[in-house]
C-alpha positions in Angstrom: -3.9 106.6 2.3 -3.2 107.8 5.8 -4.5 105.8 8.8 -6.6 108.9 9.8 -8.4 109.1 6.5 -9.1 105.3 6.5 -10.6 105.6 10.0 -12.9 108.4 8.9 -14.2 106.4 5.9 -14.9 103.4 8.1 -16.8 105.2 10.9 -20.1 105.9 8.9 -20.3 102.2 7.9 -20.0 101.0 11.5 -22.6 103.6 12.7 -25.0 102.6 9.9 -24.7 99.0 10.8 -25.3 99.7 14.5 -28.3 102.0 13.9 -30.1 99.8 11.3 -30.2 96.7 13.5 -30.5 93.2 12.1 -33.5 91.0 11.2 -34.2 88.0 13.5 -33.0 84.7 12.1 -35.9 82.8 10.4 -37.2 80.0 12.6 -37.6 76.6 11.0 -41.2 75.5 10.4 -42.0 72.7 12.8 -42.7 69.4 11.1 -46.3 68.4 11.7 -46.9 65.1 13.5 -48.2 62.6 10.9 -51.8 61.5 11.3 -51.8 57.7 10.7 -55.5 57.4 11.4 -57.0 59.2 8.3 -58.2 56.0 6.8 -60.2 53.0 8.1 -58.4 49.7 8.4 -58.6 46.9 5.9 -60.0 43.6 7.0 -56.5 42.0 7.0 -52.9 43.2 7.3 -51.8 45.1 4.2 -48.0 45.6 4.5 -45.0 44.3 6.5 -43.2 47.3 8.1 -40.7 45.4 10.3 -39.6 41.9 11.1 -36.8 40.0 12.7 -35.7 36.3 13.1 -32.6 35.0 14.8 -29.8 33.7 12.6 -30.3 30.1 13.8 -34.0 30.3 12.8 -33.1 31.7 9.4 -30.6 28.9 8.9 -33.1 26.1 9.9 -36.7 27.1 9.4 -38.2 26.9 5.9 -41.1 29.3 6.5 -39.4 32.6 6.9 -41.2 34.9 4.5 -42.9 37.7 6.4 -45.2 38.5 3.4 -47.1 35.3 4.2 -48.8 37.0 7.1 -50.6 39.5 4.8 -54.1 39.1 3.5 -56.7 36.6 4.6 -55.8 33.2 6.1 -54.5 30.8 3.4 -52.3 28.3 5.1 -52.4 24.8 3.8 -50.5 21.5 3.5 -49.2 18.9 5.9 -46.2 18.3 8.1 -43.4 18.3 8.7 -42.3 20.3 5.6 -45.1 20.4 3.1 -47.0 23.5 4.4 -47.5 26.8 2.8 -48.9 30.3 3.5 -47.5 31.3 6.9 -44.4 32.6 8.7 -42.7 30.8 11.6 -41.4 33.3 14.1 -38.6 31.2 15.4 -37.0 31.8 18.8 -38.3 35.2 19.9 -38.8 36.5 16.4 -41.5 39.0 15.4 -43.3 40.6 12.5 -45.0 44.1 12.5 -47.8 44.8 10.0 -49.7 47.8 8.8 -53.5 47.4 8.8 -54.0 50.1 6.3 -55.8 52.5 8.7 -56.6 52.7 12.4 -58.6 50.1 14.2 -60.8 51.8 16.8 -61.3 50.1 20.2 -64.8 48.8 20.5 -66.5 46.6 23.1 -65.0 43.1 22.9 -62.0 42.0 20.9 -60.5 44.1 18.1 -57.6 42.0 16.6 -57.5 38.4 15.6 -54.2 36.5 15.0 -54.4 33.3 12.9 -52.0 30.5 13.5 -51.5 27.2 11.8 -51.0 23.7 13.2 -50.0 24.4 16.8 -51.0 26.5 19.7 -47.8 28.3 20.5 -48.2 31.5 22.6 -47.7 34.9 21.0 -47.3 38.4 22.5 -49.2 41.1 20.7 -48.3 44.9 20.7 -50.0 47.8 19.0 -49.3 51.4 18.0 -50.7 54.3 16.0 -47.2 54.9 14.5 -44.9 52.5 12.7 -42.1 53.9 14.9 -44.0 53.2 18.1 -44.1 53.3 21.0 -45.7 49.8 20.9 -48.0 48.9 23.8 -48.3 45.4 25.0 -51.8 44.0 24.8 -51.6 40.4 25.9 -49.8 37.0 25.6 -51.9 34.0 24.6 -51.8 30.6 23.2 -53.3 30.4 19.7 -55.8 28.7 19.8 -56.2 27.9 23.5 -59.8 26.7 23.3 -61.8 24.5 20.8 -63.8 27.6 19.9 -60.6 29.2 18.7 -60.0 26.7 15.9 -61.4 27.1 12.4 -60.3 23.6 11.3 -57.7 21.0 12.2 -54.9 23.2 10.8 -56.0 26.8 11.4 -56.7 28.4 14.8 -56.8 31.9 16.2 -56.7 34.1 19.3 -58.2 37.5 19.9 -56.8 40.7 21.5 -58.4 43.8 22.8 -56.9 47.3 22.4 -58.4 48.3 25.7 -56.2 45.8 27.5 -53.2 48.1 26.7 -55.1 51.3 27.3 -55.3 52.1 23.6 -58.3 53.8 21.9 -57.0 53.0 18.4 -54.0 51.5 16.6 -52.8 50.9 13.0 -49.6 48.9 13.4 -49.7 45.4 15.1 -46.6 43.6 16.2 -46.8 39.8 16.8 -43.9 38.3 18.7 -43.1 34.7 19.4 -43.9 33.7 23.0 -43.0 30.0 22.8 -39.2 30.6 23.0 -38.4 27.1 21.8 -34.7 26.5 22.0 -32.9 27.5 18.7 -31.8 25.6 16.8 -34.5 23.0 17.6 -35.8 19.8 16.1 -38.3 21.3 13.7 -38.4 23.4 10.6 -41.4 25.4 11.9 -39.8 26.7 15.0 -41.8 29.2 17.0 -45.4 30.4 16.5 -46.6 30.0 12.9 -48.5 33.1 11.9 -50.9 33.0 8.9 -52.9 36.3 9.1 -53.9 39.3 11.2 -57.5 40.6 11.1 -59.3 43.8 12.2 -62.5 42.4 13.7 -64.3 45.7 13.2 -64.2 45.3 9.4 -67.0 43.1 7.9 -65.6 40.2 6.0 -66.9 36.8 4.7 -66.8 34.2 7.4 -64.3 31.4 7.0 -65.8 28.0 6.4 -65.6 25.4 9.2 -63.9 22.2 8.3 -63.2 19.0 10.2 
């Protein structure tokens, strides 16, 4: 086939393509932002979504299970190594829990953190999303007053979402604030966390004990 004949056969195809135009490329459908506040919260933390302990704490502490912070307070036993039912946060460690739904900010305190034995300080953060951003609420000793102690083992401290400018939150991060040198001279290094409670959810009161 001559070059001239080949050229004539190609021209209509080029012209047709130019005249017909092309359809715009389909745009991807944007992923909707998840709504984590469709359900009310449970009374106590339901799931661990994140946690971290330093290597020296994992090597020395014997209360390293983050699942122990779920559900109502249940810590028991005696020292130095016969306790049960809590997680020691070690040197700067943390645990982040899912409350099962969003806690709404109301007048007064919204979140209660239970701690066994000591009164080491904790820093508490909150967020609507498991991925953050997490907003700092406060740093407190737990318990820091006699009124903050249920019995000789179990104490608590309370936190307000409004202190971080939040109207609601579902995910609560509890971080050790004691910063006891690691490795230290104890197998319960750091704040010892027993439970996390949404104060807006009615629940049976804990019995007082000597």
